C-alpha positions in Angstrom: 205.4 -102.7 -145.5 206.0 -99.1 -146.5 202.5 -98.1 -145.2 203.2 -99.8 -141.8 206.6 -98.0 -141.5 204.9 -94.6 -142.3 202.2 -95.3 -139.7 204.7 -96.2 -137.0 206.7 -93.1 -137.8 203.5 -91.0 -137.6 202.7 -92.5 -134.2 206.2 -91.8 -132.9 206.0 -88.2 -134.1 202.5 -87.8 -132.5 203.7 -89.2 -129.2 206.8 -87.0 -129.3 204.7 -83.8 -129.8 202.2 -84.6 -127.1 204.8 -85.9 -124.6 206.3 -82.4 -124.7 203.2 -81.0 -122.8 202.5 -80.5 -119.2 203.9 -83.3 -117.0 201.3 -84.0 -114.3 201.9 -85.8 -111.0 199.6 -88.7 -110.0 200.2 -88.6 -106.2 198.5 -86.7 -103.4 198.4 -83.0 -102.9 200.9 -83.3 -99.9 203.3 -85.3 -102.0 203.0 -82.6 -104.7 203.7 -79.8 -102.2 206.7 -81.7 -100.8 208.1 -82.2 -104.3 207.6 -78.5 -105.1 209.4 -77.5 -101.9 212.3 -79.7 -102.7 212.5 -78.4 -106.3 211.9 -74.7 -105.2 208.8 -74.5 -107.5 205.2 -73.5 -107.1 202.3 -75.9 -107.5 199.7 -75.9 -110.3 196.4 -77.8 -109.9 194.0 -78.5 -112.7 190.7 -79.1 -110.8 188.5 -81.0 -113.2 185.5 -83.4 -113.4 185.0 -86.2 -115.9 181.8 -84.6 -117.3 183.3 -81.1 -117.8 183.6 -80.2 -121.5 186.1 -77.4 -121.2 188.3 -79.6 -118.9 188.4 -82.3 -121.7 189.2 -79.6 -124.3 192.1 -78.3 -122.3 193.5 -81.8 -121.7 193.3 -82.4 -125.5 194.2 -79.0 -126.9 196.1 -76.8 -124.4 198.1 -78.9 -121.9 199.9 -81.0 -124.6 201.3 -78.0 -126.3 205.1 -77.7 -126.2 205.2 -74.0 -125.2 202.8 -74.7 -122.3 204.6 -77.8 -121.2 208.0 -76.0 -121.3 206.8 -73.2 -119.0 204.7 -75.2 -116.6 207.3 -78.0 -116.1 210.0 -75.4 -115.4 208.0 -73.3 -113.0 205.5 -75.6 -111.3 204.9 -79.1 -110.0 201.6 -80.0 -111.7 198.8 -82.0 -110.4 195.5 -83.1 -112.1 192.7 -83.5 -109.6 189.3 -85.1 -110.2 187.2 -83.1 -107.7 184.5 -85.7 -107.5 186.7 -88.6 -106.4 188.9 -89.5 -103.5 191.0 -86.7 -102.1 189.7 -84.3 -104.7 186.3 -83.9 -103.0 187.9 -82.5 -99.8 190.4 -80.4 -101.7 187.6 -78.8 -103.8 185.8 -78.0 -100.6 188.9 -76.6 -98.9 189.6 -74.2 -101.9 185.9 -73.4 -102.5 186.0 -74.7 -106.1 182.6 -73.7 -107.6 183.1 -74.2 -111.3 185.2 -76.3 -113.7 187.9 -76.2 -114.7 189.3 -74.2 -111.8 193.1 -73.6 -112.2 194.9 -73.1 -108.8 198.4 -71.8 -108.3 199.7 -72.5 -104.8 202.8 -71.9 -102.8 204.5 -74.8 -101.1 202.4 -74.3 -97.9 199.2 -74.9 -100.0 198.1 -71.3 -99.9 196.4 -69.9 -103.0 198.5 -67.4 -104.9 196.4 -67.1 -108.1 193.2 -68.5 -109.5 191.7 -68.9 -113.0 188.4 -70.4 -113.9 187.2 -71.8 -117.3 188.8 -73.4 -120.3 191.9 -71.5 -121.5 193.7 -71.5 -124.7 197.5 -71.7 -124.6 198.2 -68.0 -124.7 195.6 -67.2 -122.0 196.8 -70.0 -119.8 200.5 -68.9 -120.1 199.5 -65.3 -119.3 197.8 -66.4 -116.1 200.7 -68.7 -115.2 203.1 -65.8 -115.6 200.9 -63.6 -113.4 201.0 -66.4 -110.8 204.8 -66.4 -110.8 205.0 -62.5 -110.7 204.3 -61.4 -107.1 203.0 -58.0 -108.4 200.4 -59.7 -110.5 199.2 -62.5 -108.3 195.5 -62.3 -107.5 196.2 -62.9 -103.8 198.7 -59.9 -103.6 196.4 -57.7 -105.7 193.5 -58.5 -103.2 195.8 -57.7 -100.3 196.7 -54.3 -101.7 193.1 -53.4 -102.4 192.1 -54.4 -98.9 194.9 -52.0 -97.6 193.4 -49.1 -99.5 195.0 -49.0 -102.9 192.5 -47.3 -105.3 194.5 -46.2 -108.4 192.1 -46.7 -111.3 194.4 -48.9 -113.4 195.2 -51.0 -110.3 191.5 -51.5 -109.5 190.8 -52.4 -113.1 193.5 -55.1 -112.9 191.9 -56.3 -109.7 188.5 -56.6 -111.3 190.1 -58.5 -114.2 191.7 -61.0 -111.8 188.3 -61.5 -110.0 186.6 -62.1 -113.3 189.3 -64.7 -114.2 188.7 -66.4 -110.8 184.9 -66.3 -111.4 184.4 -64.4 -108.2 181.3 -62.6 -109.3 180.2 -61.3 -106.0 183.5 -59.6 -105.2 183.9 -58.3 -108.7 180.4 -56.7 -108.5 181.4 -55.1 -105.1 184.6 -53.7 -106.4 183.1 -52.6 -109.7 180.2 -50.8 -107.9 182.7 -48.9 -105.7 184.8 -47.8 -108.7 181.7 -46.8 -110.7 180.5 -44.6 -107.7 183.9 -42.9 -107.5 183.9 -41.5 -111.1 181.4 -40.0 -113.5 179.8 -42.8 -115.6 181.0 -41.1 -118.8 184.5 -42.2 -117.9 183.4 -45.8 -118.4 181.7 -45.2 -121.7 184.4 -47.0 -123.8 185.3 -50.6 -124.7 188.1 -50.9 -122.2 186.1 -49.8 -119.1 182.5 -50.6 -119.7 182.8 -54.0 -118.2 182.9 -52.2 -114.8 179.4 -51.0 -115.5 178.4 -54.5 -116.7 179.8 -56.0 -113.5 178.3 -53.5 -111.0 174.7 -54.7 -110.8 173.4 -51.3 -111.7 169.9 -50.8 -110.1 166.8 -50.3 -112.2 165.8 -46.7 -112.4 169.1 -45.4 -111.0 171.1 -42.5 -112.4 173.6 -45.0 -114.0 170.7 -47.1 -115.4 169.1 -44.0 -117.0 172.4 -43.0 -118.5 172.9 -46.4 -120.2 169.3 -46.4 -121.4 169.4 -42.8 -122.8 172.7 -43.2 -124.5 172.0 -46.5 -126.3 173.2 -45.6 -129.8 176.4 -43.8 -128.6 177.3 -46.7 -126.3 176.6 -49.5 -128.8 179.0 -47.8 -131.2 181.8 -48.0 -128.6 181.2 -51.0 -126.3 180.5 -54.7 -126.5 176.7 -55.1 -127.2 176.5 -58.2 -125.0 177.8 -56.1 -122.0 175.5 -53.2 -122.9 172.3 -55.4 -122.8 173.5 -57.3 -119.8 173.3 -54.0 -117.9 169.7 -53.3 -118.8 168.5 -56.9 -118.7 170.2 -57.6 -115.4 168.8 -54.4 -113.8 165.3 -55.2 -115.1 165.4 -58.9 -114.0 166.6 -58.0 -110.4 163.8 -55.4 -110.2 161.1 -57.8 -111.4 162.3 -60.6 -109.2 161.9 -58.4 -106.2 158.4 -57.3 -107.5 157.4 -60.9 -107.9 158.2 -61.7 -104.3 156.5 -58.5 -102.9 153.5 -57.7 -105.0 150.0 -58.9 -104.0 148.4 -59.7 -107.4 149.4 -61.2 -110.7 148.0 -58.1 -112.4 150.4 -55.9 -110.4 153.3 -58.1 -111.6 152.2 -58.1 -115.2 151.8 -54.3 -115.2 155.4 -53.9 -113.9 156.6 -56.3 -116.6 154.9 -54.2 -119.3 156.5 -51.1 -117.9 160.0 -52.6 -118.0 159.4 -53.8 -121.6 159.3 -50.1 -122.7 163.0 -49.9 -121.8 164.1 -53.2 -123.2 162.8 -56.6 -124.2 165.3 -59.4 -123.6 165.7 -62.2 -126.1 165.0 -64.5 -123.2 161.8 -62.5 -122.3 159.4 -65.5 -122.4 161.6 -67.5 -120.0 162.0 -64.5 -117.7 158.2 -64.0 -117.5 157.6 -67.7 -116.7 160.1 -67.6 -113.9 158.4 -64.4 -112.5 155.0 -66.0 -112.5 156.4 -69.1 -110.7 158.1 -66.9 -108.1 154.9 -65.0 -107.5 152.9 -68.1 -106.8 155.6 -69.4 -104.5 155.7 -66.2 -102.6 151.9 -66.3 -102.2 152.1 -70.0 -101.2 149.7 -70.9 -104.0 151.5 -74.2 -104.6 148.7 -75.8 -106.7 148.8 -73.0 -109.2 152.6 -73.3 -109.3 152.4 -77.1 -109.8 149.7 -76.8 -112.5 151.7 -74.4 -114.6 154.9 -76.4 -114.2 153.1 -79.6 -115.3 151.5 -77.8 -118.2 154.9 -76.6 -119.4 156.4 -80.1 -119.0 153.6 -81.7 -121.1 154.8 -79.8 -124.1 157.9 -82.0 -124.0 156.1 -85.3 -123.7 157.6 -87.9 -126.0 161.0 -86.2 -126.0 164.1 -87.4 -124.0 164.0 -84.3 -121.9 160.5 -84.9 -120.6 161.5 -87.0 -117.6 164.2 -84.6 -116.7 161.7 -81.8 -116.7 159.4 -83.8 -114.4 162.3 -84.6 -112.1 163.1 -80.9 -112.0 159.6 -80.0 -110.8 159.8 -82.5 -107.9 163.4 -81.7 -107.2 162.5 -78.1 -106.6 160.0 -79.2 -104.0 162.9 -81.2 -102.4 165.5 -78.4 -102.5 163.6 -75.1 -102.3 163.2 -74.0 -98.7 159.9 -72.2 -99.6 158.3 -75.6 -99.6 159.5 -76.6 -96.2 156.8 -77.4 -93.7 154.0 -77.7 -96.3 152.5 -81.2 -96.8 150.5 -80.5 -100.0 153.3 -79.8 -102.4 155.3 -82.7 -101.0 152.4 -85.1 -101.6 152.0 -83.8 -105.2 155.7 -84.2 -105.8 155.6 -87.8 -104.4 152.6 -88.5 -106.7 154.6 -87.2 -109.6 157.6 -89.5 -108.8 155.3 -92.5 -108.7 153.8 -91.6 -112.0 157.3 -91.4 -113.4 158.4 -94.9 -112.3 155.3 -96.3 -113.9 156.9 -95.5 -117.2 160.0 -97.5 -118.1 161.7 -94.2 -119.3 161.2 -92.7 -115.9 162.6 -95.6 -113.8 165.9 -94.0 -113.0 164.9 -90.3 -112.6 161.6 -91.2 -110.9 163.3 -93.4 -108.2 166.0 -90.8 -107.7 163.3 -88.2 -107.1 161.3 -90.5 -104.7 164.4 -91.2 -102.7 165.0 -87.5 -102.2 161.3 -86.7 -101.4 161.0 -89.6 -98.9 164.2 -88.4 -97.4 162.6 -84.9 -97.0 159.5 -86.6 -95.5 161.6 -88.5 -93.0 160.5 -91.9 -94.3 163.8 -93.8 -94.2 162.4 -97.2 -95.3 160.8 -95.8 -98.5 163.7 -93.5 -99.2 166.2 -96.4 -99.0 164.0 -98.6 -101.2 163.8 -96.1 -104.0 167.4 -95.2 -103.7 168.5 -98.8 -104.1 166.3 -99.2 -107.2 167.8 -96.0 -108.6 171.3 -97.1 -107.8 170.9 -100.5 -109.5 169.2 -99.2 -112.6 171.5 -96.2 -113.0 174.6 -98.5 -112.7 173.2 -100.8 -115.4 172.7 -97.8 -117.6 176.3 -96.6 -117.1 175.4 -93.7 -114.8 177.8 -92.0 -112.3 176.8 -93.5 -109.0 179.9 -92.1 -107.3 178.9 -88.5 -108.0 178.8 -86.4 -104.8 175.1 -85.6 -105.3 174.3 -89.3 -105.2 176.5 -89.9 -102.2 174.9 -87.0 -100.3 171.5 -88.5 -100.7 172.7 -91.9 -99.4 174.4 -90.2 -96.4 171.2 -88.3 -95.7 169.1 -91.5 -95.7 171.6 -93.3 -93.5 171.4 -90.5 -91.0 167.6 -90.5 -90.7 
């Protein structure tokens, strides 16, 4: 009896602790906006998906904390939104949600005031929420000031930080590049400012690239090593990707790869070189060579669970990559690959999914629908997510043939 009483008490304590967290609404966005207007609060939206690990982690570890709940419940009307179901799909599109979790702070008109992306611990989430409440620190207001010409260095650094928090890589690179061009690179050779160099997509062989390369030891003693090597590796990768799409022989590509390796060898060098060779063959429209190399790589995984996913990935690239558009031979090989997959019980789901997409690309509605229906039924029996937008878009495409 004593054990039961202790257990009940523990459960009550646990419930009390977790019930002090963020109080989320369960209605529509409009209902949430209306409530916020009535209570003179802002709106916070946790844009999540059921498969997102960081989303689950925040729901378990961050949102239930008392300090987080106290602040969010006082300042915001809070809404949890599955962006792959119901209203969430349209809202994710409206606010251009590209990664999960995306944490949106809105005014009562539904306009975005501040954005954060990625799983956040309590302290980081609270800092972001307080920035959303403070008009001087909101990402929307910072962007407006920048667009009006504000270029104070500390201000621009804060803007870059807000862009990084919102996962707006393209704009962050643009702003970082402009700031880097306005000052000697030596000004950025410290821990606090080197992220500007890392964000700026420094060009291979440029003055800034040469500075980073020639001052390796001094910089590594001051700055984050991951950021340092991202500057070199990013510049080299962009240069080699361009080379792969413009050179006329595999020997020319290999020579350029060897030249770049004198500057730095990435820990992902093998993967980079494989991708470059694939890109070269695609740019030359040598589809058979591309296919043969891809299949050869896939065969090393035969017997492993990832084997069918690898095969699906090969065919899916033929479906999705515009470089294959208008060419019958690679589509035929991809279709043959899909039929080979469904001959194996392990490939029944992935193979039929692939065939439905490829026949959709080929304009064959009857066969596309046949394989989609087989995929749908077998995937449902296996507990797969048939309501995922990627599945729905295939069905819509087939229906519109």
